[in-house]
C-alpha positions as CSV (number, residue, x, y, z in Angstrom):
1,T,116.7,123.4,132.9
2,S,116.5,120.0,131.4
3,T,115.3,119.7,127.8
4,P,111.7,118.5,127.3
5,E,111.3,115.1,125.8
6,W,109.9,116.4,122.5
7,E,113.1,118.5,122.0
8,D,115.4,115.6,122.7
9,P,116.0,113.7,119.4
10,T,117.7,110.7,121.1
11,A,114.8,109.9,123.5
12,D,112.9,107.8,121.0
13,V,116.0,106.3,119.4
14,K,117.3,104.9,122.7
15,R,113.9,103.4,123.5
16,T,113.6,101.6,120.1
17,A,117.2,100.4,120.2
18,F,116.5,98.9,123.7
19,D,113.2,97.3,122.5
20,V,115.1,95.5,119.7
21,K,117.6,94.2,122.2
22,Q,114.6,92.8,124.2
23,G,113.6,90.6,121.3
24,V,110.9,92.8,119.7
25,G,112.5,92.1,116.4
26,D,111.9,88.3,116.8
27,G,108.2,89.0,117.3
28,F,108.0,90.8,114.0
29,E,109.7,87.9,112.2
30,G,107.0,85.5,113.6
31,D,104.3,88.1,112.5
32,S,105.7,88.0,108.9
33,K,105.5,84.2,108.8
34,K,101.9,84.5,110.0
35,L,101.2,87.1,107.3
36,V,102.6,84.9,104.6
37,K,100.4,82.0,105.8
38,F,97.4,84.4,105.9
39,A,98.2,85.7,102.4
40,V,98.6,82.3,100.8
41,T,95.4,81.1,102.5
42,G,93.6,84.2,101.3
43,L,94.8,83.7,97.7
44,L,93.7,80.0,97.7
45,A,90.3,81.0,99.0
46,I,90.0,83.7,96.3
47,I,91.0,81.3,93.6
48,L,88.5,78.7,94.9
49,V,85.6,81.1,95.2
50,G,86.5,82.6,91.8
51,G,86.6,79.2,90.2
52,I,83.2,78.3,91.6
53,I,81.7,81.6,90.4
54,A,83.2,81.1,87.0
55,Y,81.9,77.6,86.8
56,L,78.4,78.7,87.8
57,L,78.4,81.5,85.2
58,Y,79.7,79.1,82.6
59,S,77.0,76.5,83.3
60,S,74.2,79.1,83.3
61,L,75.4,80.5,80.1
62,K,75.6,77.1,78.5
63,K,71.8,76.5,79.0
């Protein structure tokens, strides 16, 4: 009898190692670059919106 897949600890390991050879790792590198761009854009947007809100609050308090 062959061991079922869930009992074989090497089944998943072999698969992931093969995926890495196929260039899956390169895809993740590209994703991290996209994430950095997204984070920077998000930060800038938050700073801009925060600045506008602060300016509006400040100008309304001055009256």
